[in-house]
C-alpha positions in Angstrom: -40.0 -56.4 -73.3 -36.3 -56.3 -72.3 -34.3 -59.4 -72.0 -33.8 -60.4 -68.3 -30.8 -62.5 -67.5 -30.0 -64.0 -64.1 -26.6 -65.5 -63.2 -26.4 -69.2 -64.1 -23.7 -69.8 -61.5 -24.2 -67.5 -58.6 -21.6 -67.4 -55.9 -23.0 -68.9 -52.7 -21.2 -66.4 -50.6 -22.7 -63.4 -52.4 -25.6 -61.9 -50.5 -26.4 -59.2 -53.0 -29.5 -60.2 -55.0 -29.2 -59.0 -58.6 -31.8 -58.7 -61.3 -30.0 -58.3 -64.7 -31.9 -56.5 -67.5 -30.5 -56.4 -71.0 -31.5 -53.9 -73.7 -30.6 -53.9 -77.4 -29.7 -50.2 -77.4 -28.7 -47.5 -74.9 -31.7 -45.5 -75.9 -34.1 -48.2 -74.9 -32.3 -48.6 -71.6 -32.6 -44.9 -70.9 -36.3 -44.9 -71.7 -36.8 -47.9 -69.3 -34.9 -46.0 -66.6 -37.1 -42.9 -67.0 -40.2 -45.1 -66.7 -38.8 -46.8 -63.6 -38.0 -43.4 -61.9 -41.5 -42.1 -62.6 -43.1 -45.2 -61.3 -41.0 -45.0 -58.1 -41.9 -41.4 -57.7 -45.6 -42.0 -58.1 -45.5 -44.9 -55.6 -43.6 -42.9 -53.0 -45.7 -39.8 -53.3 -48.9 -41.8 -53.1 -47.7 -43.6 -50.0 -45.6 -41.1 -48.2 -46.3 -37.7 -49.9 -42.7 -37.3 -51.0 -40.0 -38.9 -53.1 -36.4 -39.2 -52.1 -34.0 -39.8 -55.0 -30.2 -40.2 -55.1 -28.7 -39.1 -58.4 -25.6 -40.6 -60.1 -23.1 -38.9 -62.3 -21.9 -40.0 -65.7 -23.0 -39.9 -69.3 -25.8 -42.4 -69.2 -27.5 -40.7 -66.3 -27.2 -37.3 -68.0 -29.2 -38.6 -70.9 -31.8 -40.1 -68.5 -32.1 -36.7 -66.7 -32.6 -34.9 -70.0 -35.5 -37.2 -70.9 -36.9 -37.0 -67.4 -37.2 -33.2 -67.3 -39.9 -33.4 -70.0 -42.1 -35.8 -68.0 -45.2 -35.0 -65.9 -44.8 -35.6 -62.2 -45.4 -33.6 -59.0 -41.9 -32.1 -58.8 -42.7 -30.2 -55.6 -42.6 -33.6 -53.8 -39.2 -34.6 -55.0 -36.1 -34.5 -52.7 -32.7 -34.8 -54.4 -29.4 -36.2 -53.1 -26.1 -37.2 -54.7 -24.2 -40.5 -54.4 -20.9 -38.8 -54.7 -19.1 -35.5 -55.6 -15.7 -34.3 -56.7 -13.9 -31.7 -54.6 -14.0 -28.9 -57.1 -15.3 -25.3 -57.1 -19.1 -25.2 -56.8 -19.6 -24.1 -60.5 -17.1 -26.5 -62.0 -18.5 -28.3 -65.0 -17.0 -31.6 -63.8 -19.1 -31.7 -60.7 -22.0 -34.1 -60.6 -24.2 -31.4 -59.2 -23.5 -29.1 -62.1 -24.3 -31.9 -64.6 -27.6 -32.7 -62.8 -28.5 -29.0 -62.7 -27.9 -28.5 -66.4 -29.6 -31.7 -67.5 -32.6 -31.7 -65.0 -32.7 -29.6 -61.9 -32.7 -26.2 -63.6 -35.7 -27.2 -65.8 -38.1 -28.5 -63.2 -40.0 -27.2 -60.2 -38.2 -29.0 -57.3 -38.0 -26.5 -54.4 -34.4 -25.4 -54.0 -34.4 -26.4 -50.3 -35.1 -30.0 -51.4 -32.0 -30.3 -53.5 -29.2 -31.4 -51.2 -25.8 -30.8 -52.8 -22.6 -32.2 -51.3 -20.6 -29.1 -50.4 -17.4 -30.6 -51.8 -15.9 -27.2 -52.5 -15.2 -27.1 -48.7 -12.9 -30.1 -49.0 -13.6 -33.7 -48.4 -13.4 -33.8 -44.6 -15.8 -30.8 -44.1 -18.1 -31.9 -46.9 -18.4 -35.5 -45.7 -19.2 -34.3 -42.2 -21.9 -31.9 -43.4 -23.5 -34.4 -45.7 -23.6 -37.1 -43.0 -25.7 -34.7 -41.0 -28.2 -34.4 -43.9 -28.2 -38.1 -44.3 -29.3 -38.4 -40.6 -32.6 -36.8 -41.6 -33.5 -39.4 -44.2 -34.6 -42.8 -43.1 -34.6 -44.6 -46.5 -34.2 -43.4 -50.0 -37.0 -44.3 -52.3 -34.7 -44.8 -55.2 -30.9 -44.8 -55.7 -29.3 -44.4 -59.1 -25.8 -45.6 -59.7 -23.3 -46.2 -62.5 -20.5 -48.6 -63.0 -16.8 -47.9 -63.8 -14.5 -50.1 -65.8 -12.8 -51.1 -62.6 -16.1 -52.0 -60.9 -16.3 -48.8 -58.9 -19.6 -47.1 -58.2 -20.3 -43.6 -56.9 -16.7 -42.8 -55.6 -16.2 -46.2 -54.0 -13.1 -47.5 -55.7 -11.1 -50.8 -55.4 -8.6 -50.9 -52.6 -10.4 -48.0 -50.8 -12.8 -48.0 -47.9 -16.3 -48.8 -49.2 -18.1 -48.2 -45.9 -19.6 -51.6 -45.6 -19.8 -52.0 -41.8 -22.9 -51.0 -39.9 -21.0 -48.3 -38.1 -19.6 -46.7 -41.2 -20.2 -43.0 -41.7 -23.0 -42.1 -44.2 -20.6 -40.0 -46.2 -17.0 -41.0 -46.7 -13.8 -39.0 -47.3 -12.1 -40.3 -50.5 -8.5 -39.5 -50.9 -6.1 -40.7 -53.7 -8.9 -41.7 -56.0 -7.5 -43.4 -59.1 -9.5 -41.0 -61.3 -9.1 -37.3 -61.1 -9.8 -35.3 -59.1 -8.2 -37.4 -56.3 -10.2 -35.9 -53.5 -13.9 -36.8 -53.4 -16.9 -37.5 -51.1 -19.0 -40.6 -51.5 -22.0 -42.0 -49.8 -21.0 -45.3 -48.2 -22.1 -48.7 -49.4 -24.0 -49.1 -46.1 -25.9 -45.8 -46.6 -26.6 -46.5 -50.3 -28.1 -49.8 -49.3 -30.7 -48.1 -47.1 -33.2 -47.7 -49.9 -36.5 -49.1 -51.2 -35.2 -49.5 -54.7 -31.7 -49.4 -56.3 -30.9 -49.2 -60.0 -27.6 -49.4 -61.9 -27.4 -47.9 -65.4 -24.5 -49.4 -67.4 -23.6 -48.7 -71.0 -20.4 -48.9 -73.0 -18.4 -51.9 -74.1 -15.6 -50.9 -71.8 -17.8 -52.1 -68.9 -17.9 -55.7 -70.0 -15.1 -56.9 -67.8 -16.6 -55.3 -64.7 -20.0 -56.9 -65.5 -18.3 -60.3 -65.9 -16.5 -59.9 -62.6 -19.7 -58.9 -60.9 -21.7 -61.8 -62.2 -18.9 -64.2 -61.3 -18.9 -63.1 -57.7 -15.7 -61.2 -57.7 -15.6 -58.6 -54.9 -16.0 -55.3 -56.7 -17.3 -52.1 -55.1 -20.7 -52.4 -56.9 -21.3 -55.8 -55.3 -20.9 -54.3 -51.8 -24.2 -52.4 -52.0 -26.9 -54.8 -50.7 -30.4 -53.3 -50.1 -33.0 -55.7 -48.7 -35.0 -55.6 -52.0 -31.9 -56.4 -54.2 -30.6 -54.4 -57.1 -31.7 -53.9 -60.7 -28.9 -53.6 -63.3 -30.0 -52.1 -66.6 -27.4 -52.7 -69.2 -26.8 -53.0 -72.9 -27.0 -56.6 -74.2 -23.5 -56.2 -75.8 -22.1 -56.4 -72.2 -23.2 -59.9 -71.7 
């Protein structure tokens, strides 16, 4: 069983409900993530006949996707979305959609029409507008996967940028002057990411320790702005505590 840690001194002003799960190794964390995804898929398909999943970019999710592609599930019922994308050519290796295709989507039987890629090659303005229209067709995601950056960012919601936290925020945000290249991106807003039945952060790497500490201490980082009704699960290596 993984070690579960809850904040000993939660900030009274913090409305985000966090469940902290510590694992001795990244491999065990990745296995737990795969199991959680499969359980969420099974539940969604049994209740609603389809499973709506938001994918994250990054190294840890890539390993999870590579494990996931070998599992047994009704892939025909899966619908895939992306939390953010970099404004690069459609086949650029740095795009989240390319990573997900190579690690997972090219290997499983999800219908092409159910894989909703952010058209970031069109530029941030056009891509955000187009993806917001797709978001209008989805009431709630069944599961959202997110990562965490050293500065506390998640998806492409960076410090000192608009996180899209107000009820009237657009589902997909234009991100300019991002502190990490490329500077032009598209990201689902914190408000839209919060519209889900389950949300799971995957966090590995000792360089994330400061962000985890800030988060647990109630400091206002982008990851803390995502507040689904059912709270969030943070799967992390125990070395980050």
